[in-house]
C-alpha positions as CSV (number, residue, x, y, z in Angstrom):
1,M,47.1,11.2,6.2
2,L,44.2,13.5,5.1
3,D,42.9,16.0,8.0
4,L,38.6,16.0,8.5
5,Y,38.8,19.4,6.1
6,D,40.5,17.6,3.3
7,K,38.4,14.2,3.5
8,I,34.9,16.8,3.1
9,Q,36.4,18.4,0.4
10,D,37.3,15.4,-1.5
11,A,33.6,13.8,-0.9
12,S,32.3,17.1,-1.9
13,A,33.6,17.4,-5.5
14,A,33.0,13.8,-6.0
15,I,29.1,14.6,-5.3
16,R,29.4,18.0,-7.3
17,K,30.4,15.9,-10.0
18,V,27.4,13.9,-10.6
19,W,24.9,16.7,-9.2
20,G,25.2,20.7,-9.6
21,R,22.7,22.2,-7.2
22,T,23.6,23.4,-3.8
23,P,21.2,21.4,-1.4
24,H,18.9,23.5,0.7
25,A,18.4,20.2,3.0
26,G,20.7,17.4,4.1
27,I,18.3,14.3,5.0
28,I,19.0,11.4,7.2
29,L,16.5,8.6,6.7
30,G,16.8,5.8,9.7
31,T,15.7,2.3,10.1
32,G,12.8,1.8,8.1
33,L,12.6,4.7,6.8
34,G,14.3,5.0,3.5
35,P,10.8,4.9,1.1
36,L,10.7,8.4,1.8
37,V,13.1,9.3,-0.7
38,Q,10.4,8.1,-3.2
39,R,8.9,11.5,-3.3
40,I,12.2,13.2,-4.3
41,E,12.8,13.8,-7.9
42,V,15.9,12.4,-8.5
43,E,18.6,13.3,-10.3
44,A,21.4,11.9,-8.7
45,T,22.4,9.2,-6.8
46,L,25.4,7.7,-5.2
47,E,26.7,4.8,-3.2
48,Y,28.6,5.1,-0.4
49,S,31.0,3.0,-1.8
50,D,31.8,5.6,-4.8
51,I,32.5,9.0,-2.3
52,P,35.4,9.2,-0.8
53,H,35.8,8.8,2.9
54,F,32.2,7.4,3.4
55,P,32.1,4.4,5.5
56,R,29.9,1.5,4.7
57,S,26.7,1.4,6.1
58,T,25.8,-2.0,7.8
59,A,23.0,-2.0,9.6
60,T,19.8,-3.8,9.1
61,S,17.2,-2.0,6.2
62,H,19.9,0.6,5.9
63,R,20.0,0.9,1.9
64,G,23.8,3.4,1.8
65,R,23.0,5.4,-1.2
66,L,23.0,8.9,-1.3
67,V,20.3,10.1,-3.4
68,C,20.5,14.4,-4.6
69,G,17.4,15.7,-5.8
70,M,14.3,18.1,-5.7
71,L,11.3,17.6,-3.2
72,C,8.9,19.9,-1.8
73,G,10.6,22.6,-4.5
74,L,13.9,22.5,-2.8
75,P,16.9,20.6,-3.3
76,V,17.7,18.4,-1.1
77,M,20.6,15.3,-0.4
78,A,19.3,12.4,1.2
79,M,21.2,9.4,3.2
80,E,18.9,6.2,2.7
81,G,21.0,5.2,6.2
82,R,23.1,6.0,8.2
83,F,26.2,4.9,10.3
84,H,26.6,4.1,14.3
85,M,28.8,3.6,16.7
86,Y,28.0,0.3,17.4
87,E,29.1,-1.0,13.8
88,G,32.7,0.1,15.1
89,Y,33.0,3.9,13.8
90,E,34.0,6.6,15.2
91,L,32.3,9.4,15.8
92,K,33.8,11.4,13.1
93,Q,33.4,9.3,10.9
94,I,29.6,8.8,11.4
95,T,29.0,13.0,11.4
96,L,31.2,13.2,8.0
97,P,28.4,13.0,5.5
98,V,26.7,16.1,7.4
99,R,30.1,17.8,7.2
100,V,29.7,17.1,3.7
101,M,26.1,18.3,3.0
102,N,27.0,21.5,4.8
103,A,30.4,22.2,2.6
104,M,27.7,21.8,-0.3
105,G,25.4,24.6,1.1
106,A,22.7,22.7,3.0
107,G,21.9,24.7,5.9
108,L,19.1,22.6,7.2
109,L,19.4,18.8,8.8
110,V,16.8,16.8,8.6
111,V,16.9,14.0,10.9
112,S,15.3,10.8,11.4
113,N,15.0,7.1,13.5
114,A,13.4,4.7,15.2
115,C,13.4,4.1,18.6
116,G,12.2,2.7,22.3
117,G,9.8,4.9,23.8
118,M,9.9,5.2,27.6
119,N,7.1,7.3,28.0
120,P,4.2,6.0,29.1
121,F,2.0,8.0,27.2
122,Y,3.5,7.0,24.0
123,K,2.8,4.0,21.8
124,S,4.4,1.9,19.0
125,G,4.0,3.8,15.7
126,D,3.9,7.2,17.2
127,I,6.4,10.1,16.1
128,M,8.0,12.2,18.3
129,L,9.6,16.0,17.3
130,I,13.2,16.3,19.3
131,D,13.2,19.0,21.3
132,D,15.9,18.2,22.9
133,H,18.6,15.8,23.6
134,I,20.8,14.0,26.1
135,N,24.4,12.0,24.9
136,L,25.0,9.0,26.7
137,L,27.2,7.4,23.6
138,G,30.2,7.9,25.9
139,G,31.9,10.3,23.4
140,N,31.5,13.5,21.0
141,P,32.3,13.8,17.5
142,L,33.6,17.4,18.2
143,I,36.7,16.2,20.5
144,G,40.2,17.0,19.4
145,I,42.0,19.6,18.1
146,N,39.2,22.2,16.7
147,D,39.3,23.4,13.0
148,D,38.1,27.1,12.8
149,R,37.0,26.1,9.2
150,L,34.7,24.0,10.5
151,G,33.0,26.0,13.4
152,P,33.4,27.7,16.8
153,R,35.3,26.0,19.5
154,F,32.5,25.4,21.7
155,P,29.3,25.7,20.1
156,D,26.4,26.2,22.6
157,M,23.7,23.7,22.9
158,C,20.5,25.7,24.3
159,H,18.4,25.3,21.6
160,P,19.9,22.2,19.2
161,Y,16.3,22.0,17.6
162,D,15.0,25.1,15.6
163,Q,11.1,25.5,17.5
164,S,10.1,27.0,14.2
165,L,10.6,23.7,12.4
166,I,9.5,21.6,15.7
167,D,6.1,23.8,15.4
168,A,5.5,24.0,11.6
169,A,5.7,19.8,11.9
170,L,3.2,19.8,15.1
171,K,1.0,21.9,13.1
172,T,1.1,19.6,9.7
173,A,0.9,16.9,12.5
174,R,-2.7,18.4,13.3
175,K,-3.9,19.6,9.8
176,H,-3.5,15.4,9.0
177,D,-4.5,13.9,12.1
178,I,-1.1,12.6,12.9
179,V,-0.3,11.3,16.4
180,A,2.8,13.3,17.1
181,H,4.5,14.4,20.3
182,K,7.6,16.4,21.6
183,G,10.0,15.3,23.7
184,V,13.4,14.6,24.6
185,F,15.9,12.1,23.0
186,V,18.7,9.8,24.7
187,A,21.3,8.1,22.7
188,V,23.6,5.5,24.0
189,S,26.1,3.3,21.8
190,G,24.2,-0.4,21.4
191,P,24.2,-2.8,19.9
192,N,22.9,-4.6,22.9
193,L,19.2,-3.4,24.4
194,E,19.0,-1.4,27.6
195,T,18.0,-3.7,30.9
196,R,15.0,-2.6,33.0
197,A,16.6,-0.8,35.4
198,E,18.6,1.2,32.5
199,Y,15.2,1.9,31.2
200,R,14.1,3.7,35.1
201,F,17.7,5.7,35.3
202,L,16.9,7.1,31.5
203,R,13.4,7.9,32.1
204,A,14.3,9.1,35.6
205,I,17.1,11.7,33.8
206,G,14.2,13.4,32.2
207,A,14.1,11.3,28.5
208,D,10.6,10.3,27.1
209,V,12.8,8.1,23.9
210,V,16.2,6.2,23.5
211,G,18.0,5.5,20.0
212,M,21.6,4.6,19.0
213,S,22.2,7.7,16.6
214,T,21.0,10.9,15.5
215,V,22.7,12.9,18.7
216,P,26.4,13.6,16.6
217,E,24.7,14.3,13.6
218,V,22.8,17.5,15.9
219,I,25.8,18.1,17.2
220,V,27.9,18.7,13.9
221,A,25.2,20.4,12.4
222,V,25.0,23.0,15.1
223,H,28.7,23.0,15.4
224,S,28.4,23.6,11.7
225,G,25.4,26.5,12.0
226,M,22.9,24.2,10.3
227,R,19.3,24.3,11.3
228,C,18.0,20.9,12.7
229,V,14.5,19.4,13.0
230,G,14.4,15.6,14.0
231,F,11.8,12.7,13.9
232,S,11.7,9.7,16.6
233,V,9.4,7.3,15.0
234,I,9.1,4.8,18.6
235,T,8.9,1.0,17.1
236,D,8.8,-0.7,20.5
237,M,7.6,0.3,24.3
238,C,10.6,0.4,27.1
239,L,8.3,0.4,29.7
240,P,10.9,-1.6,33.1
241,D,7.5,-3.0,34.3
242,A,5.6,-4.7,30.6
243,L,8.8,-5.5,29.1
244,E,9.4,-7.7,26.2
245,P,12.2,-9.4,24.1
246,A,12.3,-7.0,21.1
247,D,11.9,-8.1,17.7
248,V,14.2,-6.5,14.9
249,Q,11.7,-7.0,12.2
250,K,8.9,-6.1,14.4
251,I,10.7,-3.1,14.8
252,I,11.4,-2.4,11.2
253,A,7.6,-3.6,10.1
254,I,6.4,-0.7,12.7
255,A,8.8,2.1,11.1
256,N,8.1,1.3,7.3
257,D,4.1,1.7,8.0
258,A,4.8,4.9,10.4
259,E,7.1,6.0,6.5
260,P,3.9,7.8,5.2
261,R,3.1,9.9,8.2
262,L,6.7,10.5,8.4
263,T,7.0,11.7,4.8
264,T,4.0,14.3,5.6
265,L,5.5,15.7,8.8
266,V,8.9,15.9,6.6
267,T,7.2,17.4,3.5
268,G,5.5,19.6,6.0
269,V,8.6,20.8,7.5
270,L,9.9,21.5,3.8
271,E,6.7,23.5,2.7
272,Y,7.4,25.8,5.3
273,E,10.7,26.5,4.6
274,R,10.0,26.7,1.2
275,E,7.3,29.6,1.7
276,R,9.9,31.0,4.3
277,I,13.0,31.6,2.2
278,A,10.0,32.9,-0.7
279,V,9.4,36.4,1.3
């Protein structure tokens, strides 16, 4: 039985056979946000089924493919679709791609998701930069014996999201007149959406938006020593006193509509990174 480190090495070796660059960033694209890869100068693609130990993506609108190439002059690895706890995967499986990105050389994780908005000052279609998060998944990808080759036993989480990258994204938003907030993301397991009482609870503990992903990947990225920036596209409003049944197709449509704005913000961050490392 292979341990996690060996699985990471197997997956990395398979990717290196078709793509020889060292990525600067790994990108995880959530629900409806796959079109961002159209901006990548694609040099190699791999189906998840062709990468050893990668799970299969079963979520709606998730393509299930790894795209490698150049974006904003930087080499990147982009996941068209991620994995979720509600699909039945363990958190170590869900976060394996982040480990692989880091093993390939990526020091930056760019992560996006579709989420429900609970802050009454937000509206559907807005984008929120994740400033902090709350983990209510009921699990943690770091539970178990720690492998010191992958990271420290007790990684510090006082700044899981890089403030300079958040600032770069917000500066880009102002420049292009894009509505962008900064707030707190709370992760729950799903797949059902929350009750009115649960939304009240989540809002009361300090969350601005709620979703079913992102937090495990960021925990592992921080454990691996990666810098992180996270984008949440608000696809529906979850206000307890004005709650309506969720429409998955409408959620995907709103995410797709927001994709050009998200692309602008992500490219703004990567352009900032390119200038930073050029100095």
